[in-house]
DRENDO-1510 file (C-alpha; in Angstrom, 1 decimal, always signed):
<recs>
REC; n; res; u; v; w
REC; 1; MET; +0.0; +0.0; +0.0 .
REC; 2; SER; +1.0; +3.6; -0.5 .
REC; 3; GLY; +0.8; +4.4; +3.2 .
REC; 4; GLN; -2.4; +6.4; +2.8 .
REC; 5; ALA; -5.1; +6.2; +5.4 .
REC; 6; LEU; -8.5; +4.8; +4.5 .
REC; 7; THR; -10.8; +7.9; +4.2 .
REC; 8; HIS; -14.0; +6.2; +5.4 .
REC; 9; ILE; -12.6; +5.0; +8.7 .
REC; 10; ASP; -12.4; +7.4; +11.7 .
REC; 11; SER; -9.8; +7.5; +14.4 .
REC; 12; ALA; -11.7; +4.9; +16.4 .
REC; 13; GLY; -11.7; +2.5; +13.5 .
REC; 14; GLU; -15.4; +3.0; +12.8 .
REC; 15; ALA; -17.0; +3.5; +9.4 .
REC; 16; SER; -17.5; +7.2; +8.8 .
REC; 17; MET; -18.9; +9.4; +6.0 .
REC; 18; VAL; -16.2; +11.8; +4.8 .
REC; 19; ASP; -16.9; +15.5; +5.4 .
REC; 20; VAL; -16.5; +17.2; +2.0 .
REC; 21; GLY; -17.8; +20.6; +3.1 .
REC; 22; ASP; -14.4; +22.3; +3.0 .
REC; 23; LYS; -13.4; +20.9; -0.4 .
REC; 24; ALA; -13.4; +23.1; -3.5 .
REC; 25; GLU; -16.0; +22.5; -6.2 .
REC; 26; THR; -14.2; +21.3; -9.3 .
REC; 27; VAL; -15.2; +19.4; -12.5 .
REC; 28; ARG; -14.8; +15.7; -11.7 .
REC; 29; VAL; -15.0; +12.9; -14.3 .
REC; 30; ALA; -14.5; +9.2; -13.8 .
REC; 31; VAL; -14.5; +6.4; -16.3 .
REC; 32; ALA; -14.9; +2.7; -15.5 .
REC; 33; GLU; -15.1; -0.5; -17.5 .
REC; 34; GLY; -16.1; -4.1; -17.4 .
REC; 35; PHE; -17.2; -7.0; -19.6 .
REC; 36; VAL; -19.7; -9.8; -19.9 .
REC; 37; ARG; -18.1; -12.9; -21.6 .
REC; 38; MET; -20.6; -15.2; -23.2 .
REC; 39; LYS; -21.0; -17.9; -25.8 .
REC; 40; PRO; -20.6; -16.7; -29.4 .
REC; 41; GLU; -24.2; -17.8; -30.1 .
REC; 42; THR; -25.5; -15.6; -27.2 .
REC; 43; LEU; -23.6; -12.6; -28.6 .
REC; 44; ALA; -25.1; -13.3; -32.0 .
REC; 45; LEU; -28.6; -13.5; -30.5 .
REC; 46; ILE; -28.1; -10.1; -28.7 .
REC; 47; ARG; -26.7; -8.5; -31.9 .
REC; 48; GLN; -29.7; -9.7; -33.9 .
REC; 49; GLY; -32.1; -8.3; -31.3 .
REC; 50; ASN; -33.6; -11.7; -30.7 .
REC; 51; ALA; -33.1; -12.0; -27.0 .
REC; 52; LYS; -36.3; -13.2; -25.2 .
REC; 53; LYS; -36.6; -10.1; -23.0 .
REC; 54; GLY; -35.9; -7.5; -25.7 .
REC; 55; ASP; -33.1; -5.1; -26.7 .
REC; 56; VAL; -30.3; -6.2; -24.3 .
REC; 57; ILE; -27.9; -3.3; -25.1 .
REC; 58; ALA; -30.4; -0.5; -24.9 .
REC; 59; THR; -31.9; -1.8; -21.6 .
REC; 60; ALA; -28.4; -2.3; -20.1 .
REC; 61; ARG; -27.4; +1.2; -21.1 .
REC; 62; LEU; -30.5; +2.7; -19.4 .
REC; 63; ALA; -30.0; +0.5; -16.3 .
REC; 64; GLY; -26.4; +1.7; -16.0 .
REC; 65; ILE; -27.4; +5.3; -16.2 .
REC; 66; MET; -30.2; +4.9; -13.7 .
REC; 67; ALA; -27.8; +3.0; -11.3 .
REC; 68; ALA; -25.2; +5.8; -11.4 .
REC; 69; LYS; -27.9; +8.2; -10.2 .
REC; 70; GLN; -28.8; +5.8; -7.3 .
REC; 71; THR; -25.2; +5.1; -6.1 .
REC; 72; SER; -25.7; +6.8; -2.7 .
REC; 73; SER; -28.7; +4.6; -2.0 .
REC; 74; LEU; -26.6; +1.4; -2.7 .
REC; 75; ILE; -23.2; +2.2; -1.2 .
REC; 76; PRO; -23.6; +3.2; +2.4 .
REC; 77; LEU; -21.0; +6.0; +2.7 .
REC; 78; CYS; -21.4; +7.6; -0.7 .
REC; 79; HIS; -22.7; +11.2; -0.9 .
REC; 80; PRO; -25.8; +11.9; -2.9 .
REC; 81; LEU; -24.6; +13.7; -6.0 .
REC; 82; MET; -26.0; +16.0; -8.7 .
REC; 83; LEU; -24.5; +14.3; -11.7 .
REC; 84; THR; -24.4; +16.5; -14.8 .
REC; 85; LYS; -23.6; +13.6; -17.2 .
REC; 86; VAL; -23.6; +9.8; -17.2 .
REC; 87; SER; -22.9; +7.8; -20.4 .
REC; 88; VAL; -22.8; +4.0; -20.8 .
REC; 89; ASP; -21.3; +2.6; -24.0 .
REC; 90; ILE; -21.7; -1.1; -24.7 .
REC; 91; THR; -19.7; -2.7; -27.5 .
REC; 92; PRO; -19.8; -6.2; -28.9 .
REC; 93; ASP; -16.4; -7.9; -29.0 .
REC; 94; ASP; -16.1; -11.1; -31.0 .
REC; 95; ALA; -12.7; -11.8; -29.5 .
REC; 96; LEU; -14.0; -11.9; -25.9 .
REC; 97; PRO; -16.7; -13.1; -27.0 .
REC; 98; GLY; -19.2; -10.8; -25.3 .
REC; 99; LEU; -19.9; -7.2; -24.6 .
REC; 100; ARG; -17.6; -4.6; -23.2 .
REC; 101; VAL; -19.1; -1.9; -21.1 .
REC; 102; GLN; -17.7; +1.5; -20.4 .
REC; 103; ALA; -19.3; +4.2; -18.2 .
REC; 104; MET; -18.5; +7.9; -17.6 .
REC; 105; ALA; -19.8; +10.0; -14.8 .
REC; 106; LYS; -19.3; +13.7; -14.5 .
REC; 107; LEU; -20.2; +16.6; -12.1 .
REC; 108; THR; -19.1; +19.9; -10.7 .
REC; 109; GLY; -18.8; +19.3; -7.0 .
REC; 110; ARG; -16.8; +18.5; -3.9 .
REC; 111; THR; -16.4; +14.7; -4.2 .
REC; 112; GLY; -15.5; +12.4; -7.0 .
REC; 113; VAL; -17.7; +10.2; -9.2 .
REC; 114; GLU; -15.6; +7.0; -9.3 .
REC; 115; MET; -18.3; +5.0; -7.4 .
REC; 116; GLU; -21.0; +6.3; -9.8 .
REC; 117; ALA; -19.0; +5.1; -12.9 .
REC; 118; LEU; -18.3; +1.8; -11.3 .
REC; 119; THR; -21.9; +1.3; -10.2 .
REC; 120; ALA; -23.1; +2.1; -13.8 .
REC; 121; VAL; -20.8; -0.5; -15.3 .
REC; 122; SER; -21.7; -3.1; -12.6 .
REC; 123; VAL; -25.4; -2.7; -13.1 .
REC; 124; ALA; -25.2; -2.6; -16.9 .
REC; 125; CYS; -23.3; -5.9; -16.8 .
REC; 126; LEU; -25.8; -7.5; -14.4 .
REC; 127; THR; -28.6; -6.3; -16.7 .
REC; 128; ILE; -26.9; -8.0; -19.7 .
REC; 129; TYR; -26.7; -11.2; -17.7 .
REC; 130; ASP; -30.3; -11.0; -16.6 .
REC; 131; MET; -31.6; -10.3; -20.0 .
REC; 132; ALA; -29.6; -13.1; -21.7 .
REC; 133; LYS; -29.5; -15.8; -19.0 .
REC; 134; ALA; -32.3; -17.8; -20.6 .
REC; 135; ALA; -29.9; -18.4; -23.5 .
REC; 136; ASP; -26.6; -18.7; -21.5 .
REC; 137; ARG; -26.3; -19.2; -17.8 .
REC; 138; GLU; -22.5; -19.6; -18.1 .
REC; 139; MET; -21.9; -15.9; -18.8 .
REC; 140; GLU; -19.1; -14.3; -16.8 .
REC; 141; ILE; -19.0; -10.8; -15.6 .
REC; 142; GLY; -15.5; -9.4; -15.1 .
REC; 143; GLY; -12.9; -6.7; -15.4 .
REC; 144; VAL; -14.9; -4.1; -13.5 .
REC; 145; ARG; -12.4; -1.4; -12.7 .
REC; 146; LEU; -11.7; +2.3; -12.7 .
REC; 147; VAL; -10.0; +3.5; -15.9 .
REC; 148; SER; -9.5; +7.1; -15.1 .
REC; 149; LYS; -10.6; +10.0; -12.9 .
REC; 150; SER; -9.9; +13.7; -13.0 .
REC; 151; GLY; -10.6; +16.7; -10.7 .
REC; 152; GLY; -10.3; +17.1; -7.0 .
REC; 153; ARG; -7.5; +17.3; -4.4 .
REC; 154; SER; -6.0; +13.9; -5.1 .
REC; 155; GLY; -5.3; +14.8; -8.7 .
REC; 156; ASP; -5.8; +12.8; -11.9 .
REC; 157; TYR; -5.5; +9.0; -12.3 .
REC; 158; HIS; -5.2; +7.0; -15.5 .
REC; 159; ARG; -4.9; +3.2; -15.4 .
REC; 160; ALA; -2.1; +1.8; -17.5 .
REC; 161; GLY; -2.9; -1.1; -19.9 .
REC; 162; GLU; -5.9; -2.6; -21.6 .
REC; 163; MET; -9.0; -4.2; -20.3 .
REC; 164; ARG; -8.5; -8.0; -20.0 .
</recs>
């Protein structure tokens, strides 16, 4: 570890919400990614729009956006945020085979949006699984991680390397 203290643990070792009241408002952006690996036949079914429950990609995109807006209701110590932008991009990848998911969350505020981007990716991936599980229960969700973040006191972060 880098020797940094955990920000959500107080001096008594208890979980604690961070006080962001003294932080400056800055533009903050975070990007996260993940994937759903599946059988090639399942990917073809999704591409053709023939999944039993409907348009998998459009539904997962919407679910990811909605989830980002609900992050503070899902993750106990996250602040409720006024997001100014959330995007979820879902791309078929024959080499995986499956779908790659990338989400971006943005705001002007006092705390970062990493958790919102990660939540968007996670829920979009879960939605893909839910919508296609009738065709493929062996799908695998993986690679959910932060790609980059900008803004705030801790500075910018950019992950090196490609999604696995």
